[in-house]
Structure formats: C-alpha cells, structure tokens
C-alpha positions as CSV (number, residue, x, y, z in Angstrom):
1,M,70.4,247.7,55.7
2,Q,74.1,248.2,56.4
3,S,76.3,248.2,53.4
4,G,79.6,247.5,55.2
5,R,81.2,244.2,56.0
6,P,80.5,243.5,59.6
7,L,81.9,240.3,61.1
8,I,79.3,237.7,61.9
9,A,79.1,237.4,65.6
10,L,77.7,233.9,66.0
11,G,78.4,234.1,69.7
12,V,76.4,232.7,72.6
13,L,76.8,235.7,74.8
14,S,77.4,238.5,72.3
15,V,77.3,241.2,75.0
16,T,80.3,243.1,73.7
17,S,79.3,246.1,75.7
18,I,76.6,246.6,78.3
19,S,74.3,249.6,77.9
20,A,75.4,251.7,80.8
21,W,71.8,252.6,81.8
22,A,69.7,250.3,79.6
23,A,67.4,253.1,78.7
24,P,64.7,252.3,76.1
25,P,66.5,251.7,72.8
26,E,66.5,254.5,70.3
27,S,67.0,252.5,67.1
28,P,64.2,252.6,64.5
29,D,63.3,249.0,65.3
30,A,63.1,249.4,69.1
31,L,59.3,249.1,69.2
32,E,59.5,245.7,67.5
33,E,62.1,244.2,69.8
34,V,61.6,242.1,72.9
35,S,63.5,242.9,76.1
36,V,67.2,243.6,75.6
37,Y,69.9,244.4,78.2
38,A,73.0,244.6,76.1
39,T,74.5,245.9,72.8
40,R,76.9,244.4,70.4
41,Q,79.7,246.6,69.0
42,G,78.1,249.1,66.6
43,G,75.0,249.5,68.7
44,E,73.1,246.3,67.7
45,T,70.8,245.3,70.5
46,L,70.8,241.7,71.9
47,P,68.7,239.6,74.2
48,L,70.7,238.7,77.3
49,G,72.8,235.6,76.7
50,G,71.5,235.3,73.1
51,D,72.1,236.3,69.5
52,A,70.8,238.9,67.1
53,L,71.0,237.7,63.5
54,S,70.9,240.6,61.1
55,Q,69.5,240.8,57.6
56,T,73.0,241.2,56.4
57,E,74.0,237.9,57.9
58,L,70.9,236.2,56.6
59,Q,71.6,237.3,53.0
60,R,75.3,236.5,53.3
61,F,74.5,232.8,54.0
62,N,71.4,232.7,51.8
63,R,69.1,231.9,54.7
64,D,65.7,232.5,53.1
65,T,63.5,230.8,55.8
66,L,63.4,231.1,59.6
67,D,64.5,227.5,60.2
68,Q,67.7,228.0,58.2
69,A,68.3,231.4,59.7
70,I,68.2,230.1,63.3
71,L,71.0,227.6,62.5
72,L,73.5,230.5,62.3
73,A,73.2,230.8,66.1
74,P,75.2,228.3,68.2
75,G,73.2,225.9,70.4
76,T,70.4,225.7,67.8
77,S,69.3,222.8,65.6
78,I,66.2,221.8,63.6
79,S,64.3,218.5,63.2
80,L,61.7,217.3,60.7
81,V,58.3,216.2,61.9
82,G,58.2,214.0,58.8
83,P,54.6,212.7,59.0
84,R,53.4,216.3,59.1
85,N,56.1,217.8,56.8
86,E,57.0,220.4,59.4
87,I,60.2,221.8,60.7
88,D,60.8,222.2,64.4
89,V,63.5,224.5,65.9
90,W,65.4,223.5,69.0
91,I,67.4,225.8,71.3
92,R,69.7,223.9,73.7
93,G,67.3,220.9,73.5
94,F,64.1,223.0,74.1
95,D,61.6,222.7,71.2
96,R,58.8,225.0,69.8
97,W,56.5,224.2,72.7
98,R,59.1,225.5,75.2
99,V,60.5,228.4,73.1
100,P,57.8,230.9,72.1
101,L,57.9,232.6,68.7
102,Y,57.1,236.3,68.4
103,Q,56.7,238.7,65.5
104,D,57.5,242.2,66.8
105,G,56.8,241.0,70.3
106,I,53.4,239.6,69.3
107,P,53.1,235.9,70.1
108,V,52.7,233.6,67.2
109,Y,50.8,230.7,68.8
110,L,48.5,228.2,67.0
111,P,45.6,227.2,69.2
112,V,45.3,223.5,70.3
113,D,48.7,222.2,69.4
114,N,51.0,225.2,68.7
115,R,52.7,223.2,65.9
116,I,54.4,226.0,64.2
117,D,56.2,225.1,61.0
118,F,59.3,227.3,61.0
119,G,59.9,226.5,57.3
120,R,56.8,228.6,56.4
121,F,58.4,231.9,57.6
122,T,60.4,233.9,55.0
123,T,63.1,236.4,56.1
124,L,63.3,239.3,53.7
125,D,60.9,241.4,55.9
126,V,63.1,240.7,59.0
127,A,65.6,243.2,60.2
128,Q,66.8,240.9,62.9
129,V,66.1,237.5,64.4
130,Q,66.5,237.8,68.2
131,V,67.3,234.5,69.8
132,S,67.1,234.3,73.6
133,K,68.6,231.4,75.4
134,G,67.7,230.5,79.0
135,F,66.9,234.0,80.1
136,A,63.9,235.5,78.3
137,S,62.4,238.4,80.3
138,V,59.1,237.8,82.1
139,I,58.0,241.2,80.8
140,D,57.7,239.6,77.3
141,G,55.0,237.1,78.3
142,P,54.5,233.5,79.6
143,G,55.9,230.1,78.6
144,A,59.5,230.9,77.7
145,I,61.1,228.1,79.8
146,G,63.9,227.5,77.2
147,G,64.3,230.9,75.6
148,S,62.4,232.8,72.8
149,I,62.6,233.8,69.2
150,N,61.5,237.3,68.0
151,L,61.3,238.4,64.4
152,V,62.0,242.1,64.3
153,S,60.3,243.7,61.2
154,R,62.4,245.9,58.9
155,V,61.5,249.6,58.9
156,V,62.6,251.7,56.0
157,T,64.8,254.7,56.9
158,K,64.9,256.7,53.6
159,P,62.4,258.9,51.8
160,L,62.3,256.3,49.1
161,E,63.7,252.8,49.8
162,G,63.4,249.5,48.1
163,E,65.0,246.1,47.7
164,G,64.1,243.1,45.5
165,R,65.3,239.7,44.6
166,I,64.5,237.1,42.0
167,G,66.1,233.7,42.3
168,T,65.9,230.1,41.2
169,T,67.2,226.8,42.6
170,T,68.2,223.6,40.7
171,D,69.2,220.1,41.8
172,S,72.5,218.4,41.3
173,S,71.7,217.7,37.6
174,V,70.9,221.5,37.1
175,S,67.2,220.7,36.7
176,Y,64.8,223.4,37.9
177,N,63.2,222.8,41.2
178,G,62.2,226.2,42.7
179,T,61.7,229.9,42.5
180,V,62.1,232.7,45.1
181,A,61.1,236.3,44.7
182,D,60.6,239.2,47.2
183,L,60.2,242.9,47.1
184,L,60.4,245.6,49.8
185,A,59.3,249.2,49.1
186,G,58.5,252.1,51.3
187,T,59.0,255.7,52.4
188,H,60.2,257.3,55.7
189,Q,59.3,260.9,56.2
190,S,59.9,263.2,59.1
191,N,56.9,262.1,61.1
192,W,55.5,259.0,59.3
193,F,56.5,256.0,57.3
194,A,54.8,253.3,55.2
195,Q,56.0,250.2,53.5
196,V,55.1,246.9,51.9
197,V,57.0,243.6,51.7
198,G,56.0,240.7,49.5
199,S,57.6,237.3,49.2
200,Y,57.0,234.2,47.2
201,D,58.7,230.8,47.6
202,K,57.9,227.8,45.4
203,Q,59.5,224.4,45.4
204,S,58.3,221.9,42.8
205,E,60.4,219.1,44.2
206,F,63.9,218.3,45.4
207,K,66.4,215.6,44.5
208,L,67.9,213.3,47.0
209,S,71.7,212.5,47.1
210,D,73.1,210.3,44.4
211,N,74.0,207.9,47.3
212,F,70.4,207.5,48.4
213,V,69.1,203.9,48.1
214,P,65.4,203.7,47.0
215,G,62.9,202.3,49.4
216,T,59.4,200.8,49.3
217,L,57.5,203.9,48.3
218,Q,60.3,206.3,47.4
219,T,61.5,204.5,44.3
220,S,63.6,207.2,42.7
221,D,65.9,210.1,43.8
222,V,63.3,212.8,43.0
223,R,61.5,213.2,46.4
224,Q,57.8,212.5,46.2
225,G,55.5,215.0,47.9
226,S,58.3,217.6,48.4
227,D,56.5,220.5,46.7
228,H,55.3,223.6,48.4
229,R,54.2,227.1,47.7
230,D,54.3,230.0,50.1
231,A,53.3,233.7,49.6
232,K,53.3,236.5,52.1
233,V,52.5,240.2,52.2
234,N,53.6,242.4,55.1
235,L,52.2,245.9,55.3
236,K,53.4,248.4,57.9
237,A,52.6,252.1,58.5
238,G,53.4,254.4,61.4
239,L,53.3,257.8,62.9
240,L,56.4,259.4,64.6
241,P,55.0,262.5,66.3
242,T,58.1,262.9,68.4
243,P,61.6,261.4,68.4
244,D,60.7,259.2,71.4
245,S,57.2,258.0,70.3
246,E,55.9,255.7,67.6
247,Y,52.5,254.3,66.6
248,S,52.3,251.7,63.9
249,L,49.6,249.5,62.3
250,N,50.8,246.2,60.9
251,Y,49.2,243.5,58.7
252,I,50.6,240.1,57.6
253,D,48.8,237.8,55.2
254,Q,50.6,234.5,54.7
255,R,49.3,231.7,52.5
256,G,50.8,228.3,52.0
257,V,50.2,225.0,50.2
258,K,52.3,221.9,50.8
259,D,52.4,218.2,50.1
260,N,54.0,215.6,52.4
261,P,56.8,213.2,51.6
262,V,56.2,209.6,52.5
263,P,58.8,207.5,54.4
264,D,61.6,206.8,52.0
265,G,63.1,203.5,53.4
266,I,62.1,199.9,53.4
267,I,58.6,199.5,54.9
268,P,57.4,196.0,55.9
269,A,54.1,195.0,54.3
270,A,52.3,194.9,57.6
271,A,53.3,198.5,58.3
272,L,52.1,200.0,55.0
273,R,48.6,200.5,56.4
274,T,50.0,202.9,59.0
275,V,51.7,205.2,56.5
276,K,50.1,208.7,56.2
277,F,49.3,209.9,52.8
278,W,48.7,213.6,53.6
279,T,48.5,216.9,51.8
280,W,47.8,220.5,53.0
281,P,45.7,222.5,50.5
282,A,45.9,225.4,52.9
283,W,48.3,226.7,55.6
284,D,47.2,230.3,55.9
285,R,47.8,232.9,58.6
286,K,46.6,236.5,59.0
287,S,47.7,238.9,61.7
288,L,46.6,242.5,62.3
289,Y,48.4,244.2,65.2
290,W,49.0,247.6,66.7
291,L,52.3,248.7,68.3
292,S,52.8,252.0,70.2
293,Q,55.3,253.5,72.5
294,T,54.5,256.8,74.3
295,P,57.0,258.7,76.6
296,I,55.6,259.7,80.0
297,D,58.3,261.9,81.3
298,S,61.6,263.5,80.3
299,N,63.6,260.6,81.8
300,D,63.0,258.1,79.0
301,S,60.2,256.4,80.8
302,Y,57.4,255.1,78.5
303,I,54.2,253.1,78.1
304,K,54.3,250.4,75.3
305,V,51.0,248.9,74.0
306,R,50.6,245.9,71.8
307,L,47.2,244.7,70.5
308,Y,46.6,241.9,68.0
309,H,44.1,239.7,66.2
310,D,45.3,236.5,64.4
311,K,43.5,234.0,62.2
312,F,44.8,230.6,61.2
313,F,43.1,228.5,58.5
314,N,44.5,225.0,57.9
315,Q,43.3,222.1,55.8
316,L,44.7,218.6,56.0
317,F,43.5,215.9,53.5
318,S,44.4,212.2,54.1
319,Y,44.2,209.5,51.4
320,D,44.2,205.7,51.2
321,T,47.3,205.2,49.1
322,I,50.2,207.0,47.5
323,A,48.1,207.6,44.5
324,F,46.3,210.3,46.5
325,N,43.0,209.7,44.6
326,T,40.8,207.6,47.0
327,Q,39.4,208.1,50.5
328,N,37.6,204.9,51.2
329,L,39.3,203.9,54.5
330,P,38.6,205.3,58.0
331,K,42.2,206.7,58.1
332,S,41.3,209.0,55.2
333,F,39.6,212.4,55.9
334,D,39.4,216.1,55.0
335,S,40.2,218.1,58.1
336,T,39.7,221.8,58.5
337,Y,40.9,224.1,61.3
338,D,39.5,227.7,61.5
339,D,41.2,229.3,64.5
340,Q,41.5,232.8,65.8
341,A,43.2,234.6,68.7
342,A,43.1,238.1,70.1
343,G,45.0,239.8,72.9
344,G,47.5,242.4,73.8
345,S,49.9,243.7,76.4
346,I,50.6,247.0,78.3
347,E,54.1,247.7,79.5
348,L,55.1,250.5,81.8
349,A,58.8,251.4,82.2
350,K,59.7,254.0,84.8
351,N,63.3,255.3,85.2
352,L,64.2,256.4,88.7
353,A,67.2,258.0,90.4
354,H,68.8,259.5,87.3
355,K,68.3,256.2,85.4
356,T,70.2,254.1,87.9
357,D,67.0,252.1,88.6
358,T,64.3,251.1,86.2
359,V,61.0,249.5,87.2
360,R,59.0,247.7,84.5
361,L,55.4,246.4,84.8
362,A,53.5,244.4,82.2
363,V,50.1,242.8,81.8
364,H,49.4,240.3,79.0
365,Y,46.0,238.9,77.9
366,R,45.3,236.4,75.1
367,W,42.1,234.6,74.0
368,D,42.3,231.6,71.7
369,Q,39.5,229.9,69.9
370,H,39.9,226.7,67.9
371,R,37.2,225.4,65.5
372,E,37.5,222.2,63.6
373,T,35.4,219.9,61.4
374,E,36.2,216.7,59.5
375,S,34.7,214.8,56.6
376,T,35.4,211.0,56.8
377,R,34.1,207.5,57.0
378,N,33.6,205.5,60.2
379,A,34.3,202.2,58.5
380,P,35.4,200.9,55.0
381,G,32.6,201.4,52.6
382,A,30.5,203.4,55.1
383,P,28.9,206.7,54.1
384,W,31.2,209.8,53.7
385,Y,29.9,212.5,56.1
386,Q,30.9,215.8,57.6
387,Q,31.2,216.1,61.4
388,P,29.7,219.2,63.0
389,W,32.0,222.0,63.9
390,E,33.6,221.5,67.3
391,T,35.1,224.4,69.4
392,A,37.8,224.8,72.1
393,E,38.4,228.1,73.8
394,E,40.9,229.3,76.4
395,S,42.3,232.5,77.8
396,T,45.7,233.3,79.3
397,V,46.7,236.2,81.6
398,S,50.2,237.1,82.8
399,V,51.2,239.8,85.2
400,A,54.9,240.6,85.4
401,A,57.3,243.0,87.2
402,E,61.0,243.6,86.7
403,N,63.6,245.8,88.3
404,I,66.9,246.8,86.6
405,W,69.3,248.2,89.2
406,R,72.7,249.8,88.2
407,P,74.7,250.3,91.4
408,S,77.5,251.6,89.3
409,Q,78.1,252.0,85.5
410,P,79.7,248.6,84.9
411,W,77.0,246.7,86.8
412,Q,73.4,245.6,86.1
413,V,71.2,243.5,88.4
414,V,68.0,242.3,86.9
415,V,65.2,240.7,89.0
416,G,61.9,239.7,87.6
417,T,58.8,237.8,88.6
418,S,55.4,237.0,87.0
419,Y,52.2,235.1,87.7
420,D,50.5,233.3,84.8
421,E,46.9,231.9,84.7
422,R,45.2,230.0,82.0
423,H,41.4,229.5,82.0
424,L,40.0,226.7,79.8
425,I,36.6,227.9,78.7
426,G,35.7,224.6,77.1
427,D,36.7,221.9,74.6
428,S,34.3,219.7,72.7
429,Q,35.2,216.9,70.4
430,W,33.4,214.6,68.1
431,V,33.2,210.9,68.9
432,A,32.7,208.8,65.8
433,Q,30.3,206.0,66.2
434,G,28.3,203.7,63.8
435,V,27.7,203.8,60.1
436,T,24.3,205.5,60.0
437,A,23.3,209.0,60.8
438,P,24.2,210.9,63.0
439,F,27.5,208.9,62.9
440,G,28.5,209.8,66.4
441,Y,28.1,212.5,69.1
442,S,29.7,215.6,70.5
443,F,31.6,215.2,73.8
444,A,32.6,218.0,76.2
445,Y,35.9,217.3,78.0
446,P,36.3,218.2,81.7
447,V,38.0,221.5,82.1
448,A,40.8,222.6,84.6
449,D,42.5,225.9,85.0
450,K,46.3,226.2,85.4
451,H,48.4,228.6,87.4
452,A,52.2,229.3,87.6
453,L,54.6,231.6,89.4
454,N,57.9,232.5,87.7
455,A,61.1,234.2,88.8
456,E,64.4,235.1,87.3
457,V,67.6,237.0,88.2
458,A,70.6,238.1,86.2
459,L,73.9,239.8,87.1
460,I,75.9,241.6,84.4
461,Y,79.4,243.1,84.8
462,S,81.1,245.0,81.9
463,Y,84.7,245.0,83.1
464,S,86.1,246.8,80.0
465,A,85.0,248.3,76.7
466,D,85.1,244.9,75.0
467,G,84.8,242.5,78.0
468,S,81.7,241.4,79.9
469,I,80.5,238.5,82.0
470,H,77.0,237.5,83.0
471,L,75.3,235.1,85.3
472,S,71.6,234.3,85.3
473,Y,69.0,232.0,86.7
474,A,65.4,231.5,85.6
475,D,62.6,229.4,87.2
476,R,59.9,229.4,84.5
477,A,56.7,227.3,83.8
478,R,55.0,226.3,80.6
479,F,51.3,225.4,80.3
480,P,50.5,222.1,78.4
481,T,48.7,222.6,75.1
482,L,45.2,221.4,74.5
483,F,46.7,218.8,72.2
484,E,48.8,217.4,75.0
485,M,45.8,217.3,77.4
486,Y,43.0,216.1,75.1
487,S,44.1,214.7,71.8
488,T,43.3,211.0,71.5
489,R,45.6,210.7,68.5
490,F,43.4,208.3,66.5
491,G,42.4,206.3,69.6
492,T,45.9,205.7,70.9
493,F,45.8,208.2,73.8
494,Q,43.5,208.9,76.8
495,N,42.8,212.6,77.7
496,N,44.2,214.1,80.9
497,P,42.7,217.5,81.7
498,N,44.7,217.6,85.0
499,L,48.0,217.7,83.2
500,Q,50.1,220.4,85.0
501,P,52.6,222.9,83.8
502,E,56.2,221.9,83.1
503,R,58.9,223.8,85.0
504,A,62.5,224.6,84.1
505,H,65.3,225.7,86.4
506,Y,67.8,227.3,84.1
507,A,71.3,228.6,85.1
508,Q,73.9,230.0,82.7
509,V,77.2,231.9,82.8
510,G,78.9,233.6,79.9
511,V,81.9,235.8,79.1
512,A,82.8,237.7,76.0
513,D,86.0,239.6,75.2
514,T,88.4,240.6,72.4
515,L,91.9,239.2,72.8
516,F,94.7,239.7,70.2
517,G,92.2,240.8,67.6
518,T,89.9,237.8,68.1
519,R,86.4,238.0,69.4
520,I,85.9,235.2,71.9
521,E,82.5,234.3,73.4
522,V,81.9,231.4,75.7
523,N,78.7,230.3,77.5
524,A,77.9,227.4,79.8
525,F,74.5,226.3,81.0
526,V,72.6,223.7,82.9
527,A,68.8,223.3,83.1
528,R,66.5,220.9,84.8
529,V,62.9,220.4,83.6
530,D,60.6,219.0,86.3
531,D,57.0,217.7,85.8
532,A,58.0,217.1,82.2
533,I,55.1,215.9,80.1
534,T,55.7,212.2,79.2
535,A,53.6,209.6,77.5
536,V,52.9,206.7,79.9
537,A,51.6,203.4,78.5
538,L,48.3,202.3,80.1
539,S,48.1,199.2,77.9
540,P,49.8,197.9,74.8
541,T,47.5,200.1,72.7
542,L,46.7,203.1,74.9
543,S,48.8,205.8,76.5
544,E,48.3,209.0,78.6
545,N,50.4,212.2,79.0
546,E,51.5,212.6,82.6
547,N,53.8,214.9,84.6
548,V,56.2,212.1,85.5
549,G,59.3,213.2,83.6
550,A,62.5,215.0,84.6
551,E,65.2,216.2,82.2
552,R,68.6,217.7,82.4
553,H,70.1,219.9,79.6
554,A,73.7,220.8,80.0
555,G,76.4,222.1,77.7
556,F,78.6,224.9,76.5
557,E,79.2,227.0,73.4
558,V,82.3,228.7,72.1
559,S,82.5,231.3,69.3
560,L,85.6,232.9,67.6
561,T,85.6,235.6,64.9
562,R,88.4,237.8,63.6
563,D,89.8,239.6,60.6
564,L,92.6,237.4,59.1
565,L,93.7,239.7,56.3
566,S,92.5,243.0,55.0
567,T,90.4,241.1,52.5
568,L,89.6,238.0,54.6
569,A,87.6,237.3,57.7
570,G,86.5,234.1,59.3
571,G,85.0,232.5,62.4
572,L,83.7,229.4,64.0
573,S,81.3,228.4,66.7
574,Y,81.1,225.0,68.5
575,S,78.2,223.8,70.7
576,Y,78.0,220.8,72.9
577,L,74.7,219.5,74.4
578,A,73.9,216.6,76.8
579,R,70.3,215.8,77.3
580,D,69.5,213.3,80.0
581,E,66.1,211.8,81.0
582,L,66.3,211.6,84.8
583,E,62.8,210.3,85.4
584,G,59.9,209.1,83.2
585,G,61.7,206.7,80.9
586,A,61.3,208.8,77.7
587,V,64.0,208.9,75.0
588,L,65.1,212.5,74.2
589,T,65.3,212.6,70.4
590,D,66.0,215.0,67.6
591,T,68.9,217.1,68.9
592,P,72.6,216.5,68.0
593,D,75.2,216.2,70.8
594,S,77.6,218.6,69.0
595,K,77.5,221.2,66.3
596,L,80.3,223.1,64.5
597,F,79.9,226.0,62.1
598,V,82.9,227.4,60.2
599,F,83.0,230.2,57.7
600,M,85.3,232.4,55.6
601,D,84.4,235.7,54.1
602,W,86.9,236.5,51.3
603,R,86.9,239.7,49.1
604,P,89.6,239.2,46.4
605,L,88.1,242.2,44.5
606,A,86.1,245.2,45.8
607,A,83.1,244.0,43.9
608,L,83.4,240.2,44.7
609,E,82.6,238.4,47.9
610,I,83.1,234.6,48.3
611,V,81.7,232.9,51.4
612,P,82.4,229.2,51.9
613,S,81.0,227.6,55.1
614,L,80.9,224.2,56.8
615,D,78.2,222.7,59.0
616,M,78.9,219.6,61.1
617,E,76.4,217.9,63.4
618,G,77.0,215.0,65.8
619,Q,74.8,212.1,66.5
620,R,71.2,212.4,67.7
621,W,68.6,209.9,68.9
622,L,65.9,209.1,66.3
623,Q,62.6,207.3,66.6
624,S,61.7,204.7,63.9
625,A,59.1,205.9,61.5
626,I,57.7,202.4,61.2
627,N,57.9,201.1,64.8
628,N,57.6,203.8,67.4
629,T,59.1,201.6,70.1
630,I,62.5,201.5,68.4
631,Y,65.1,204.3,68.9
632,Y,68.6,204.5,67.5
633,R,71.5,206.9,67.2
634,G,71.4,208.8,63.9
635,G,74.7,209.4,62.0
636,A,76.7,212.5,62.2
637,F,77.1,214.5,59.0
638,T,79.0,217.4,57.4
639,L,77.6,219.9,54.9
640,V,79.8,222.2,52.7
641,N,78.1,225.3,51.3
642,V,79.5,228.1,49.2
643,K,78.2,231.5,47.9
644,A,79.7,234.1,45.6
645,A,78.2,237.6,45.3
646,Y,79.3,240.0,42.5
647,H,78.4,243.7,42.5
648,P,78.8,245.1,39.0
649,L,76.9,248.1,40.1
650,Q,76.4,249.6,43.6
651,D,72.7,248.8,43.6
652,F,72.9,245.5,41.7
653,T,74.2,242.1,42.8
654,V,74.5,238.7,41.2
655,E,74.7,235.7,43.5
656,L,75.6,232.1,42.8
657,G,76.0,229.3,45.2
658,A,75.5,225.7,46.3
659,S,74.2,223.9,49.4
660,N,75.4,220.4,50.4
661,L,78.1,220.8,47.8
662,L,79.5,217.3,48.5
663,D,76.0,215.8,47.9
664,R,76.0,214.2,51.4
665,N,73.2,211.6,52.0
666,Y,71.8,212.3,55.5
667,E,68.6,212.5,57.5
668,L,67.3,214.5,60.4
669,E,64.5,212.1,61.0
670,D,64.2,208.4,60.3
671,Q,63.1,207.6,56.7
672,Y,63.0,211.3,55.7
673,H,66.3,212.0,53.9
674,A,67.3,215.6,53.3
675,P,68.0,217.2,49.9
676,G,71.2,216.4,48.0
677,R,73.3,219.0,46.3
678,Q,71.4,222.1,45.2
679,Y,72.5,225.2,43.3
680,F,71.0,228.6,43.5
681,A,71.2,231.9,41.6
682,N,69.8,235.3,42.7
683,L,69.6,238.8,41.2
684,R,69.3,241.5,43.8
685,F,68.7,245.2,43.4
686,T,68.2,248.2,45.8
687,F,67.0,251.7,45.3
C-alpha cells in the first residue's frame, strides 16, 4: 500500500494518460484485474470510462464495506431492499442484475435470483475496486449491460508484510454498537508468495436519528433487527516462475448472520399481516479459484486461465410476529438454499505488428445449480412439514473477440463482439397443497434457452501528457434470472419461461485534463434499455414479468481535484441522472436525480491528517412499503462526515471520526430509516 498522499481522483473518465500500446499490465495485481485500456497518473490501471478506488482511498474515508466504497465513485448510489435487509448498488441507474460483480475477474453470481448483498463484502483484502461504466469489455464475460464491478485482491510485495486494525463504533449517545477487526499477513519471495487476510464485522444494533418519530412496530430510536455478524478468510498463494508469468490458488470463506428490521413507520392494522418478520441464520459463501497468466512469445502475448468453484449456503426463517417465537401461520417458514457453481475462462491475447495491434479471444463457461427446501405449514394449525429438495440447473457459454488497434501512439480503437448462450437444464418447484401428507407435489417448469449477440466500439485519443478524450458505444444483452422467469412470489406472479434478454444501447463521451493545477474530468452518457423486464398485471392479484418495457438513462458527471496549499488538498464530484420509462408503465425507483461529494484533506502536522467530507443526494422515487401501488418522491438529504488520523509512530495510526455528524433523519427506502450520528475509533498497525 502506498504511504504517500495521492489526491483522490473521483473522476468519471480518469484516463489521465492512455497506455501507448496497452500491453498486458506489469503491476503485481495485473492477473486479478479485468480489462483496462488506460492508466491514471502514477501508473494505476483503470477500466475505460470508469474508476479505480484504491485501498488508500477506502481507508481515508473509512469505507469498510463494498457498498460504502462504491459511493466514492460519481454516478453511483445504493438502495436498501428493506424486506430482505440487503444493499443494492446502482451505476447510472443500472442495478445489480445489470452490473456484474467480479472477484479477481471471477463472477460472483448467486443462482436463481443473483440477489447479492453488497453490505456483506468487506474491503481490507481489496487492493482496488474497479468500477466500469457503460463500457465493460466483452472479453470479461456476459451480462454487463450497465458496467461492472471488480474487486482486485491485495498481493503482498515484501518478504514480510502485514497490516491490522481493531475498531469500534458507537451511537450518538456513545453507547457501543459494533466492532470491526481485520488482519493481513504474508510473504513475497523471488518466485513465490503466500498470504492470509481475515476480517470480522459485528453490529449489535444502530440508533436512529434523534428526529425519528416512532411508528407502529419501531417504538424506540434503537433500530430493531439491525444486528449482523460477518467473518471472512481470504487465502492466496502463488508461483512467479518468470517476471511475466503468475500462477495462484485462491480461497475465500465468508460467513454471515443477520436479522431484518421491520418497517418503522405507521402501519395500518389491515396491513400488519403482510409484514415480514424474517431473520437469516446463515449467509455463507465459499469460493475456490485458480488464476494463471502464461507468456507465449517475447512480444508480451499471453494466455490467461481462470477456473473456479463457488458454494452459497443461505437460510431464511420467517415468523408470525415481531416476537420471533412462533411459526403457526402459512407465511412462516424455514427456507434453505444450498447452491453451487463451477466454471472458468480462457483468454488469448496476441500482440501483432510491433504491438500496434492486439487480438484478444476469450471463452467463458459457467454451470449453476440451485437446491432449495422449506419447512412450513399449508394452513393455520396444519402440520409442520419439510418439502423435498427441489433443483434448478443452468449453464452459460460466452465466446468473445476483441481487437485493439493503435494507428499512432495517441490513438486506440477498440472493437469487440461476443455471442452468449444460456441453456436451462431444468427447474422444479414444490406446489403446496392440502393439510395431509404428502402436502403437495413437485412441478417441473417448461424450459427455454436464451441467445444474445453483443458488440461494442471505443475510440480513445490522448492529445497530451495529461489530456485525453474517449467515445464509446456498447450494444449488450442480459439474460433474465430464474427468479424473474419462474418465481411465483407467494402466489402473486405467474411464471414466464419465454422471458427474453434485456438489451442496452449505451453511448458515452468523456474528457480529462489538468488546467491551472486542477484535475478536471467530465463524462456524459445516454443509454436506452429495450425489452426491459416489467411486471404486467394480469388481474388485481396476479402479475407476470414480460419484455414490454423501455428505459432511457441519461446524465453527466463532473469531477475536480487539486492541491490548494502545501498541506491542504480538496475535490468534488457532481453527478446528474435522468431515468425515464418510455414504454411499459413501470416507475423507476431507488436512484437519486443528483449527487454531490465534496472533501478536504488537511495535514496541519506531519503526523496528523483531518478529512471532512460532505455527501448530498437529490430526490428519488420510492415505493410504499405498505401499499405497493403507491409511489412518491423521497426527500433529498445531506450527510457530513469527518475523520482524523494521527500517526505517533510510522507503523501505528489512531483514527477517530463520525458519520452523519449532523444526525440527519433520512431514508433510502420507504419505512427503513438510516442510522443517525455514529462515532468510530480505529487502531491500525503495519509491519
């Protein structure tokens, strides 16, 4: 990790200088990265048109989880899936179903619904968060119609290297509400390395703002069901037989437990029966993967291989009431998912004509298996029984080709295409029926395969050492999830196996330059989503997902950073987003129309750093938690945060800070208010 004071480039383009020949990166983390076409000043690699958030930046702003880290990039936002206690990430109005998540280029995909909870991913083991917007290379895999997110693992660079942190959080009354701890240790020798990273994050509760008005179920300012516990171990070992080759084996074991807050507003008596009283005894994920890069000539050409096997174990328990002690109603159950996935990719990159032309070919394959069972009652007072295990399986194949042509040193022309195919092997579900054995029957849904052709092109011109401009267009498709095709959502939806892929047509232009000592980065974009999956009402009580929607996402982003004094730096980024439903009648919720981030980095003493920051978000459309036919505009809010870091010794740091310093009462989702003022303290050490 760098020990200097780099400015935070929160830019949208961040292509300070274009790699003249875009040869395979030579940084220690190159194997873990997705496709990059540009570098920031200092050699940091970036996705085209996107951002690369470093570990230094994540620590400076105390961003311990992925959802909070992503917010450092302009054009991003988060939303709460309140009834599931999940955090979703949005990039220019595209959510987790349209923006794939990768770990070292390995897709993190949950079978059936791909409902990734970004709040479960900690960041100490991350060297860089790569955020692609609009243009995500077809070489990296299918489905990235709105961009992608890649977590680049840290790799130790010293014979003995380590870093640790122990921290605690309190509420506005300085009452304890959580602990964080993490440790990285490893060794890097001449031709091999090995390391281990462990992290632990516990929240016992959080306190709402003092301005919060109690509701029907949430009767105090201590948020019910807000506790969680997450632990993760990340092991990595590799061989470095030559300077241009690397072979590594990686293992991640992540285990989580979480409860679920209930709606915190006024709930009519008639609606109380619809409230979900849920808890997750297990949210566990294991991933074993192989990464390798082998040179095939003396011209920096290579073959890159990624192989992986993932397991996801999830338990969701539902109860009758807020007491969480009875399961007598049909809405109560114990649900278990036991999923696995396996796959890999092979990428060939061949440099031609003295590296003025690069041809890249890639093949991706993934197999997903979902297994589920549920214990429940079919009627009040009926016997409690366990449903048999049901299985869904599918496989996905993607073949991609890309050409990077450099007619002269300032120019790059990138053209790519891919063909994706998904084969649904089968999906069986249990149909509950009756109050005597066998309590129902197994039903096999009809199956239908999906196909999609994708294409993209980008033009990059680096007109000076600091200035560059790019223009790109992408035509990409996303396959619907099994959840979108088959889930009946407790009898309120009809399955639609013929649901087709969504398709996005995405254009963007950006420029970055340094003028009068200020780094200026601007990006503008417009995207149209056709065949958007939309819920269509078939009756007052039954709906079906259909490809009848069309959306337009348009906006711009501006970022400024500069040194103000020898001891003071600062910057800001502003994003504007307009999402319009052109066809289908859906209301596009959960994304603010504007976002402003401002920060200062002040070092009054060599050993002291003070970082105040301000987050402002505009209004967003929200859906009522009680009546899903009601939508309204949520209020804008401003959050003030501050952090101070003191270094009494070179390898020891004391950090103090506060989030939501003004104790703002705000919500990202109807009836799920966010935490009020919180304080934190950390002790960090390195060796």
